[in-house]
ZALUMTOR-589875 format. One record per residue (C-alpha): z, y, x; residue number from 1. Coordinates in pm, 1 decimal, m for minus. Each point is the difference from the previous one (the first is absolute). Layout:
<sites>
<z->Z; y->Y; x->X; drennu->NUM>
...
</sites>
This chain:
<sites>
<z->11015.1; y->6661.3; x->9877.6; drennu->1>
<z->m96.2; y->269.9; x->m246.6; drennu->2>
<z->m322.6; y->220.2; x->128.3; drennu->3>
<z->65.1; y->339.6; x->64.7; drennu->4>
<z->m117.0; y->268.9; x->m258.4; drennu->5>
<z->m244.1; y->213.3; x->171.1; drennu->6>
<z->52.9; y->364.7; x->m10.3; drennu->7>
<z->m292.7; y->302.2; x->m49.5; drennu->8>
<z->86.6; y->343.1; x->62.2; drennu->9>
<z->m216.7; y->241.0; x->m204.6; drennu->10>
<z->m27.9; y->358.1; x->136.8; drennu->11>
<z->m83.3; y->223.6; x->m315.7; drennu->12>
<z->27.0; y->m67.5; x->m365.8; drennu->13>
<z->m318.3; y->118.7; x->m101.8; drennu->14>
<z->m263.0; y->m177.1; x->m195.8; drennu->15>
<z->m109.1; y->m186.5; x->283.2; drennu->16>
<z->353.5; y->m106.9; x->137.0; drennu->17>
<z->150.5; y->m79.9; x->m350.2; drennu->18>
<z->m275.0; y->m229.4; x->m45.6; drennu->19>
<z->37.9; y->m181.2; x->323.1; drennu->20>
<z->354.7; y->m14.7; x->m104.4; drennu->21>
<z->m55.5; y->m158.0; x->m283.6; drennu->22>
<z->m278.9; y->m217.3; x->105.7; drennu->23>
<z->221.9; y->m144.5; x->300.7; drennu->24>
<z->313.6; y->m41.7; x->m211.3; drennu->25>
<z->m200.4; y->m244.5; x->m224.4; drennu->26>
<z->m106.3; y->m196.1; x->276.5; drennu->27>
<z->392.8; y->m69.7; x->94.6; drennu->28>
<z->36.4; y->285.9; x->254.6; drennu->29>
<z->304.8; y->229.2; x->37.8; drennu->30>
<z->m103.4; y->363.4; x->4.8; drennu->31>
<z->130.5; y->335.1; x->51.8; drennu->32>
<z->m185.8; y->308.2; x->m106.5; drennu->33>
<z->104.0; y->271.0; x->219.9; drennu->34>
<z->m115.7; y->322.8; x->m140.5; drennu->35>
<z->67.5; y->364.3; x->146.6; drennu->36>
<z->64.9; y->172.9; x->m329.2; drennu->37>
<z->310.5; y->46.6; x->m146.8; drennu->38>
<z->m83.3; y->m152.7; x->m321.7; drennu->39>
<z->m309.5; y->m76.6; x->m199.5; drennu->40>
<z->m204.4; y->301.4; x->m171.8; drennu->41>
<z->m175.4; y->84.1; x->m322.0; drennu->42>
<z->m231.3; y->224.8; x->197.8; drennu->43>
<z->m348.4; y->m130.1; x->80.5; drennu->44>
<z->m337.2; y->m37.4; x->m117.5; drennu->45>
<z->m195.4; y->m262.8; x->m188.2; drennu->46>
<z->m155.5; y->m271.6; x->149.3; drennu->47>
<z->m322.9; y->m227.6; x->m137.0; drennu->48>
<z->60.9; y->m374.9; x->90.2; drennu->49>
<z->m365.8; y->m130.6; x->m2.2; drennu->50>
<z->m70.4; y->m363.2; x->m71.0; drennu->51>
<z->37.0; y->m102.2; x->395.3; drennu->52>
<z->359.6; y->144.9; x->m44.0; drennu->53>
<z->83.3; y->m154.7; x->m328.1; drennu->54>
<z->m121.4; y->m356.9; x->106.3; drennu->55>
<z->236.5; y->38.7; x->333.9; drennu->56>
<z->293.7; y->71.7; x->m244.3; drennu->57>
<z->m123.4; y->m283.7; x->m205.0; drennu->58>
<z->36.0; y->m206.2; x->295.0; drennu->59>
<z->369.9; y->29.6; x->64.9; drennu->60>
<z->40.6; y->m8.6; x->m404.1; drennu->61>
<z->59.0; y->358.8; x->m26.5; drennu->62>
<z->m86.3; y->188.7; x->m317.7; drennu->63>
<z->m7.7; y->402.0; x->95.7; drennu->64>
<z->m10.6; y->116.4; x->m378.0; drennu->65>
<z->158.4; y->m256.9; x->m208.4; drennu->66>
<z->m125.2; y->89.6; x->m371.2; drennu->67>
<z->m230.6; y->261.5; x->104.7; drennu->68>
<z->m272.2; y->m187.8; x->m102.8; drennu->69>
<z->m359.8; y->96.1; x->m42.6; drennu->70>
<z->34.9; y->369.9; x->m104.6; drennu->71>
<z->119.9; y->63.7; x->383.5; drennu->72>
<z->m324.0; y->m113.2; x->110.1; drennu->73>
<z->m233.5; y->280.8; x->184.8; drennu->74>
<z->m336.4; y->73.9; x->143.9; drennu->75>
<z->m116.0; y->307.5; x->162.0; drennu->76>
<z->m242.7; y->214.4; x->m107.1; drennu->77>
<z->m196.9; y->266.7; x->233.3; drennu->78>
<z->m44.5; y->353.3; x->m168.3; drennu->79>
<z->m128.3; y->343.8; x->127.7; drennu->80>
<z->225.6; y->317.0; x->m31.5; drennu->81>
<z->m186.1; y->117.5; x->m307.7; drennu->82>
<z->56.2; y->m321.5; x->m166.5; drennu->83>
<z->m321.0; y->m222.9; x->56.8; drennu->84>
<z->38.1; y->m359.7; x->49.0; drennu->85>
<z->m129.7; y->m173.1; x->323.2; drennu->86>
<z->94.9; y->m300.1; x->m112.4; drennu->87>
<z->255.1; y->m197.7; x->m187.5; drennu->88>
<z->145.4; y->m336.7; x->68.6; drennu->89>
<z->88.0; y->m232.4; x->m299.5; drennu->90>
<z->364.5; y->m202.4; x->26.5; drennu->91>
<z->m159.3; y->m276.7; x->m199.8; drennu->92>
<z->m299.7; y->m39.0; x->269.5; drennu->93>
<z->267.2; y->2.6; x->266.7; drennu->94>
<z->214.0; y->m255.4; x->m176.1; drennu->95>
<z->m305.7; y->m232.6; x->m51.0; drennu->96>
<z->m96.0; y->33.3; x->381.7; drennu->97>
<z->332.8; y->m4.3; x->159.9; drennu->98>
<z->260.5; y->m182.7; x->m222.4; drennu->99>
<z->182.1; y->317.9; x->m107.7; drennu->100>
<z->m37.3; y->387.4; x->24.5; drennu->101>
<z->208.9; y->208.0; x->224.3; drennu->102>
<z->312.5; y->89.4; x->m160.6; drennu->103>
<z->152.6; y->341.8; x->64.3; drennu->104>
<z->371.6; y->46.1; x->77.7; drennu->105>
<z->247.3; y->245.5; x->104.1; drennu->106>
<z->111.2; y->m54.8; x->378.3; drennu->107>
<z->355.6; y->24.3; x->m69.5; drennu->108>
<z->m3.2; y->m257.4; x->m316.0; drennu->109>
<z->m173.1; y->m258.9; x->229.3; drennu->110>
<z->233.7; y->34.8; x->270.2; drennu->111>
<z->299.3; y->0.6; x->m246.9; drennu->112>
<z->m158.4; y->m342.4; x->m139.1; drennu->113>
<z->m17.7; y->m124.7; x->343.4; drennu->114>
<z->336.2; y->80.9; x->93.8; drennu->115>
<z->130.8; y->m154.4; x->m345.2; drennu->116>
<z->m133.8; y->m350.1; x->130.2; drennu->117>
<z->198.5; y->25.4; x->295.1; drennu->118>
<z->335.9; y->m204.6; x->79.4; drennu->119>
<z->286.7; y->242.8; x->0.7; drennu->120>
<z->76.6; y->147.5; x->325.7; drennu->121>
<z->m340.4; y->m32.5; x->127.7; drennu->122>
<z->m74.7; y->361.2; x->11.0; drennu->123>
<z->134.2; y->246.2; x->222.6; drennu->124>
<z->m6.3; y->363.0; x->m14.3; drennu->125>
<z->65.0; y->243.1; x->263.7; drennu->126>
<z->m61.4; y->m268.2; x->272.4; drennu->127>
<z->m319.0; y->132.5; x->165.7; drennu->128>
<z->m137.1; y->m275.5; x->250.3; drennu->129>
<z->m12.5; y->183.7; x->324.6; drennu->130>
<z->m108.8; y->m276.5; x->262.2; drennu->131>
<z->m74.3; y->m369.4; x->m4.6; drennu->132>
<z->97.9; y->m206.2; x->355.2; drennu->133>
<z->m77.0; y->m360.4; x->67.3; drennu->134>
<z->323.1; y->m185.8; x->89.4; drennu->135>
<z->25.6; y->m350.6; x->53.2; drennu->136>
<z->m256.0; y->m132.9; x->m235.3; drennu->137>
<z->85.3; y->233.0; x->m275.6; drennu->138>
<z->m52.7; y->359.7; x->m104.3; drennu->139>
<z->275.9; y->285.6; x->86.1; drennu->140>
<z->m73.1; y->225.6; x->m277.1; drennu->141>
<z->176.1; y->382.2; x->68.8; drennu->142>
<z->102.6; y->177.5; x->m301.4; drennu->143>
<z->157.3; y->323.8; x->m106.8; drennu->144>
<z->293.3; y->m233.1; x->m171.8; drennu->145>
<z->12.2; y->m255.2; x->297.9; drennu->146>
<z->m171.1; y->m275.8; x->158.8; drennu->147>
<z->m177.4; y->m292.4; x->m173.3; drennu->148>
<z->m116.9; y->m344.8; x->121.3; drennu->149>
<z->m310.7; y->m116.2; x->m130.6; drennu->150>
<z->m264.3; y->m274.9; x->6.0; drennu->151>
<z->m281.7; y->191.0; x->m102.3; drennu->152>
<z->m29.5; y->416.7; x->m29.5; drennu->153>
<z->m234.9; y->156.9; x->m246.6; drennu->154>
<z->m108.7; y->356.8; x->85.8; drennu->155>
<z->m38.7; y->173.0; x->m326.7; drennu->156>
<z->98.4; y->348.0; x->124.7; drennu->157>
<z->m265.3; y->192.9; x->m94.1; drennu->158>
<z->m313.7; y->204.9; x->114.6; drennu->159>
<z->209.4; y->162.5; x->245.8; drennu->160>
<z->155.5; y->m340.6; x->104.3; drennu->161>
<z->263.1; y->69.4; x->307.4; drennu->162>
<z->m23.1; y->m394.3; x->84.6; drennu->163>
<z->m411.9; y->35.0; x->10.8; drennu->164>
<z->89.8; y->290.1; x->259.8; drennu->165>
<z->217.4; y->m177.3; x->205.6; drennu->166>
<z->m166.8; y->m303.1; x->28.2; drennu->167>
<z->m356.3; y->150.2; x->36.5; drennu->168>
<z->49.5; y->292.8; x->179.1; drennu->169>
<z->m377.1; y->4.5; x->140.4; drennu->170>
<z->m128.8; y->16.7; x->m326.5; drennu->171>
<z->m165.7; y->341.0; x->m140.5; drennu->172>
<z->206.3; y->25.5; x->m317.5; drennu->173>
<z->m83.4; y->149.8; x->m295.5; drennu->174>
<z->m352.3; y->203.0; x->m91.9; drennu->175>
<z->15.3; y->283.7; x->m243.6; drennu->176>
<z->m284.7; y->m72.4; x->m244.9; drennu->177>
<z->m76.1; y->389.0; x->m94.4; drennu->178>
<z->192.6; y->m4.2; x->m311.7; drennu->179>
<z->342.6; y->54.9; x->m174.5; drennu->180>
<z->96.1; y->m166.8; x->m333.0; drennu->181>
<z->217.5; y->127.5; x->m278.2; drennu->182>
<z->168.6; y->m245.4; x->m251.1; drennu->183>
<z->242.0; y->m4.4; x->m274.7; drennu->184>
<z->43.8; y->m208.9; x->m315.0; drennu->185>
<z->14.0; y->174.9; x->m350.4; drennu->186>
<z->256.9; y->m207.2; x->m236.4; drennu->187>
<z->m125.5; y->m184.7; x->m314.2; drennu->188>
<z->m64.9; y->289.2; x->m250.3; drennu->189>
<z->m23.2; y->275.1; x->254.1; drennu->190>
<z->m415.3; y->m34.8; x->39.4; drennu->191>
<z->m267.6; y->41.1; x->m289.2; drennu->192>
<z->m96.8; y->m352.9; x->m161.9; drennu->193>
<z->m309.9; y->m191.4; x->67.7; drennu->194>
<z->m31.7; y->69.4; x->370.4; drennu->195>
<z->m195.8; y->m258.8; x->189.5; drennu->196>
<z->47.0; y->m112.3; x->363.7; drennu->197>
<z->m270.4; y->235.2; x->190.2; drennu->198>
<z->m37.0; y->181.3; x->331.8; drennu->199>
<z->m205.5; y->325.5; x->18.2; drennu->200>
<z->m170.4; y->77.9; x->306.0; drennu->201>
<z->m80.7; y->347.4; x->100.0; drennu->202>
<z->m85.1; y->180.1; x->324.3; drennu->203>
<z->264.8; y->m119.8; x->231.3; drennu->204>
<z->255.1; y->m45.7; x->m277.9; drennu->205>
<z->108.6; y->m287.3; x->m247.7; drennu->206>
<z->183.2; y->m38.6; x->m321.5; drennu->207>
<z->133.3; y->m305.3; x->m119.3; drennu->208>
<z->156.4; y->m136.1; x->m319.0; drennu->209>
<z->150.8; y->m372.6; x->m59.6; drennu->210>
<z->180.9; y->m107.4; x->m316.3; drennu->211>
<z->299.7; y->m196.1; x->85.8; drennu->212>
<z->160.9; y->m322.0; x->m142.5; drennu->213>
<z->316.7; y->162.8; x->m176.1; drennu->214>
<z->m182.3; y->292.0; x->m129.7; drennu->215>
<z->m25.4; y->237.5; x->290.3; drennu->216>
<z->m284.7; y->174.7; x->151.3; drennu->217>
<z->m36.4; y->1.6; x->378.7; drennu->218>
<z->m227.9; y->312.6; x->109.7; drennu->219>
<z->m76.0; y->68.8; x->329.4; drennu->220>
<z->m234.1; y->241.6; x->193.0; drennu->221>
<z->m187.5; y->54.8; x->347.4; drennu->222>
<z->m117.6; y->287.3; x->218.9; drennu->223>
<z->m146.2; y->16.4; x->361.3; drennu->224>
<z->227.1; y->251.1; x->156.9; drennu->225>
<z->159.5; y->7.5; x->381.9; drennu->226>
<z->256.6; y->m223.2; x->63.6; drennu->227>
<z->356.9; y->98.0; x->m81.4; drennu->228>
<z->m116.2; y->244.4; x->m240.8; drennu->229>
<z->253.3; y->75.5; x->m301.5; drennu->230>
<z->m10.1; y->238.1; x->m291.4; drennu->231>
<z->284.2; y->202.2; x->m99.0; drennu->232>
<z->m92.4; y->m17.9; x->m346.3; drennu->233>
<z->m126.0; y->m361.9; x->m92.7; drennu->234>
<z->m96.5; y->88.8; x->m363.6; drennu->235>
<z->m204.6; y->299.2; x->76.6; drennu->236>
<z->m154.4; y->m193.3; x->324.6; drennu->237>
<z->m113.1; y->m256.8; x->m241.9; drennu->238>
<z->m106.1; y->246.1; x->m274.4; drennu->239>
<z->m201.9; y->176.7; x->274.7; drennu->240>
<z->m181.3; y->m333.3; x->83.1; drennu->241>
<z->m15.3; y->m189.8; x->m311.0; drennu->242>
<z->31.0; y->259.8; x->m321.4; drennu->243>
<z->m333.6; y->44.2; x->m89.7; drennu->244>
<z->m73.5; y->m392.0; x->m0.3; drennu->245>
<z->m53.8; y->m204.0; x->m340.7; drennu->246>
<z->234.4; y->m81.5; x->m244.2; drennu->247>
<z->274.4; y->m118.0; x->33.1; drennu->248>
<z->43.5; y->111.7; x->383.6; drennu->249>
<z->146.3; y->358.7; x->m89.0; drennu->250>
<z->194.7; y->m140.3; x->m272.8; drennu->251>
<z->177.9; y->m230.2; x->240.1; drennu->252>
<z->55.2; y->269.3; x->226.6; drennu->253>
<z->187.4; y->211.6; x->m221.9; drennu->254>
<z->221.2; y->m312.1; x->m104.5; drennu->255>
<z->114.9; y->m125.9; x->373.6; drennu->256>
<z->348.5; y->75.8; x->158.3; drennu->257>
<z->m83.1; y->146.9; x->342.1; drennu->258>
<z->328.4; y->m146.4; x->128.3; drennu->259>
<z->m102.5; y->m351.3; x->m77.0; drennu->260>
<z->m334.4; y->66.7; x->181.2; drennu->261>
<z->m63.9; y->m202.0; x->330.8; drennu->262>
<z->m225.4; y->135.3; x->289.4; drennu->263>
<z->m93.5; y->m218.7; x->296.3; drennu->264>
<z->m276.3; y->26.5; x->220.1; drennu->265>
<z->m210.6; y->m307.1; x->19.7; drennu->266>
<z->11.0; y->m193.9; x->297.8; drennu->267>
<z->m127.0; y->m352.8; x->115.4; drennu->268>
<z->40.4; y->m183.0; x->317.8; drennu->269>
<z->m226.5; y->157.2; x->265.1; drennu->270>
<z->m107.7; y->m381.3; x->122.8; drennu->271>
<z->107.0; y->m324.5; x->m91.9; drennu->272>
<z->299.1; y->m120.7; x->142.3; drennu->273>
<z->m56.7; y->m278.5; x->294.5; drennu->274>
<z->201.0; y->m272.0; x->m206.3; drennu->275>
<z->213.6; y->18.6; x->m300.6; drennu->276>
<z->296.3; y->m173.4; x->147.8; drennu->277>
<z->213.3; y->54.9; x->333.6; drennu->278>
<z->220.6; y->m319.1; x->73.6; drennu->279>
<z->221.4; y->m62.0; x->m334.6; drennu->280>
<z->m98.4; y->326.1; x->m154.7; drennu->281>
<z->m350.2; y->35.2; x->m245.2; drennu->282>
<z->m124.2; y->321.3; x->m137.0; drennu->283>
<z->m60.9; y->39.5; x->m359.5; drennu->284>
<z->m133.1; y->258.9; x->m240.0; drennu->285>
<z->m29.0; y->395.0; x->133.2; drennu->286>
<z->189.0; y->m93.3; x->304.1; drennu->287>
<z->m297.8; y->m264.8; x->100.7; drennu->288>
<z->m296.4; y->153.9; x->m118.5; drennu->289>
<z->29.6; y->343.7; x->m150.2; drennu->290>
<z->m294.3; y->88.7; x->m198.3; drennu->291>
<z->m119.3; y->306.7; x->m235.2; drennu->292>
<z->61.2; y->m74.2; x->m365.7; drennu->293>
<z->m391.4; y->39.5; x->m60.5; drennu->294>
<z->m50.5; y->m361.2; x->m92.4; drennu->295>
<z->335.2; y->m60.7; x->m192.6; drennu->296>
<z->107.2; y->m243.7; x->245.4; drennu->297>
<z->276.3; y->106.6; x->240.7; drennu->298>
<z->296.6; y->m155.0; x->m249.0; drennu->299>
<z->m251.9; y->m316.7; x->m101.3; drennu->300>
<z->m34.6; y->m59.8; x->362.2; drennu->301>
<z->361.2; y->14.9; x->93.0; drennu->302>
<z->78.2; y->m222.7; x->m343.2; drennu->303>
<z->m278.7; y->m232.7; x->164.5; drennu->304>
<z->173.7; y->14.6; x->357.6; drennu->305>
<z->345.8; y->m49.2; x->m132.7; drennu->306>
<z->m104.5; y->m331.6; x->m177.0; drennu->307>
<z->m217.5; y->m154.3; x->281.9; drennu->308>
<z->262.9; y->60.8; x->265.2; drennu->309>
<z->265.4; y->m192.5; x->m237.4; drennu->310>
<z->m255.9; y->m287.7; x->m75.7; drennu->311>
<z->m26.5; y->m48.2; x->404.0; drennu->312>
<z->365.8; y->20.0; x->48.3; drennu->313>
<z->30.7; y->m318.9; x->m150.0; drennu->314>
<z->m97.1; y->m123.3; x->324.4; drennu->315>
<z->297.9; y->m71.4; x->225.1; drennu->316>
<z->m146.6; y->160.9; x->326.4; drennu->317>
<z->63.1; y->371.7; x->m70.1; drennu->318>
<z->m200.2; y->133.5; x->282.6; drennu->319>
<z->m302.0; y->m230.1; x->m99.3; drennu->320>
<z->19.7; y->91.1; x->m348.9; drennu->321>
<z->m27.8; y->379.5; x->65.1; drennu->322>
<z->m267.8; y->m64.4; x->223.1; drennu->323>
<z->m199.7; y->m177.8; x->m264.8; drennu->324>
<z->102.6; y->338.6; x->m211.2; drennu->325>
<z->m203.8; y->242.0; x->222.5; drennu->326>
<z->m316.7; y->m268.6; x->m36.2; drennu->327>
<z->41.7; y->m5.9; x->m377.0; drennu->328>
<z->68.4; y->394.8; x->m59.9; drennu->329>
<z->m163.8; y->191.8; x->296.7; drennu->330>
<z->m366.2; y->m0.4; x->m73.1; drennu->331>
<z->11.7; y->64.2; x->m371.5; drennu->332>
<z->258.4; y->273.9; x->9.8; drennu->333>
<z->m173.6; y->205.2; x->288.2; drennu->334>
<z->m324.2; y->m51.8; x->m197.3; drennu->335>
<z->152.7; y->144.8; x->m315.1; drennu->336>
<z->180.8; y->276.4; x->211.3; drennu->337>
<z->m371.3; y->82.9; x->159.9; drennu->338>
<z->m169.2; y->3.1; x->m358.8; drennu->339>
<z->274.4; y->207.9; x->m144.7; drennu->340>
<z->m68.8; y->259.6; x->288.2; drennu->341>
<z->m379.8; y->m0.7; x->m85.7; drennu->342>
<z->51.6; y->18.0; x->m389.7; drennu->343>
<z->251.1; y->317.4; x->71.0; drennu->344>
<z->m260.6; y->152.8; x->170.4; drennu->345>
<z->m258.8; y->m21.5; x->m279.6; drennu->346>
<z->229.7; y->115.7; x->m235.9; drennu->347>
<z->95.3; y->280.6; x->192.6; drennu->348>
<z->m330.7; y->176.0; x->77.0; drennu->349>
<z->m26.6; y->367.2; x->m67.6; drennu->350>
<z->m370.8; y->90.6; x->58.8; drennu->351>
<z->m166.9; y->63.9; x->m335.6; drennu->352>
<z->m319.9; y->m189.1; x->103.7; drennu->353>
<z->211.5; y->m302.5; x->159.8; drennu->354>
<z->246.2; y->1.0; x->m349.4; drennu->355>
<z->m318.9; y->m7.5; x->m221.2; drennu->356>
<z->m168.1; y->m256.0; x->194.4; drennu->357>
<z->326.1; y->m199.0; x->m15.6; drennu->358>
<z->31.0; y->34.3; x->m387.0; drennu->359>
<z->m354.6; y->m92.1; x->m39.5; drennu->360>
<z->61.2; y->m321.3; x->197.8; drennu->361>
<z->305.6; y->m108.5; x->m200.6; drennu->362>
<z->m152.3; y->75.4; x->m353.2; drennu->363>
<z->m286.7; y->m236.6; x->108.9; drennu->364>
<z->199.8; y->m273.6; x->87.9; drennu->365>
<z->6.0; y->m297.8; x->m251.6; drennu->366>
<z->330.3; y->m78.4; x->m174.0; drennu->367>
<z->m69.3; y->m382.8; x->138.7; drennu->368>
<z->m55.5; y->121.0; x->373.7; drennu->369>
<z->311.2; y->204.6; x->m14.2; drennu->370>
<z->215.9; y->m294.4; x->m94.7; drennu->371>
<z->m183.7; y->m239.3; x->223.8; drennu->372>
<z->102.5; y->297.3; x->303.6; drennu->373>
<z->376.7; y->m106.7; x->m73.6; drennu->374>
<z->m26.7; y->m394.6; x->36.3; drennu->375>
<z->101.5; y->m20.7; x->342.9; drennu->376>
<z->321.9; y->243.9; x->m73.2; drennu->377>
<z->81.2; y->m142.0; x->m346.0; drennu->378>
<z->m80.9; y->m371.2; x->101.4; drennu->379>
<z->140.6; y->9.9; x->345.6; drennu->380>
<z->317.5; y->m91.9; x->m28.4; drennu->381>
<z->73.5; y->m366.5; x->109.9; drennu->382>
<z->302.6; y->m178.2; x->120.9; drennu->383>
<z->m110.4; y->m173.9; x->361.5; drennu->384>
<z->m81.8; y->m372.9; x->m33.7; drennu->385>
<z->m134.7; y->91.0; x->m392.0; drennu->386>
<z->m322.7; y->110.8; x->m147.7; drennu->387>
<z->1.6; y->364.2; x->m123.0; drennu->388>
</sites>
């Protein structure tokens, strides 16, 4: 008698959900990805894939940027508003220590590349998952486009995860970091030449640039503001906050398209979930452990989650595999969430004396020590049962 092909439903077609779908497909699962949006969108921002995420993609045989080569590798430096460097990371040193340097991509290009690897018919748009119930040893998945049965459900439904709220009703939910972020991508040729990957820290304000594979430039800014603050004129607001900063900040602000600027308040989970699974459902990415972007690990941890989960789901007992997933991922992801929150507090300092002490401390740290501080992040990915 032929063995029945197991079926997984993935709620959400973001980076984590699509990575999980691809990894499970390559493990022999039938997969259905249910996405609430009506179709793919090109609106978005950049993402820096750190060495740990690249290693996770290697584990499932996926190249996130074929042909990008070393030219797309990035390493972030830190500056003051007047332009002085506090420290500068060397991509060659990163590659030597971790096997490769980080790789920066447009998020829409990464999700498109992941989707292109999936079999036809896997992706279903306009099909938000509204509930998951256990029924006869399977999961009954309620969606806007009809019900599905599944052996396993991957909740990749984002920072405001309805499935998280439904299954963990006593969890305190999200915590506002105190900062909002503006993000956009300038197309190739729209930005001055020679811009480096760098972040500039002022008093309660930050501005960052990251060259992307493909030639675009990811531009972002943050500011300490009340939750829900939304200026009526984005360009005027950004010029008011950053228009006197070092080159090329003012020139970049002149070239942005305000209609393509995303603004989101920055949140993380107020506390860890008690576990990352419930019955036949597992949570990944922001749905599982929303974190602020201060370490650049939100998307990277979603990729790690997806690859580890698919690896464990090679086991025949799905509930036991999901329990093993919690054991494998909860401590690491929560430690990174807490570390990102603390890093954000340092970056958002506003008092002049505190800012001066912070900047002096960063300038005094040797480059080798700065790299060592990244070891647990960049070398931390491993499939359960295998060495890192």
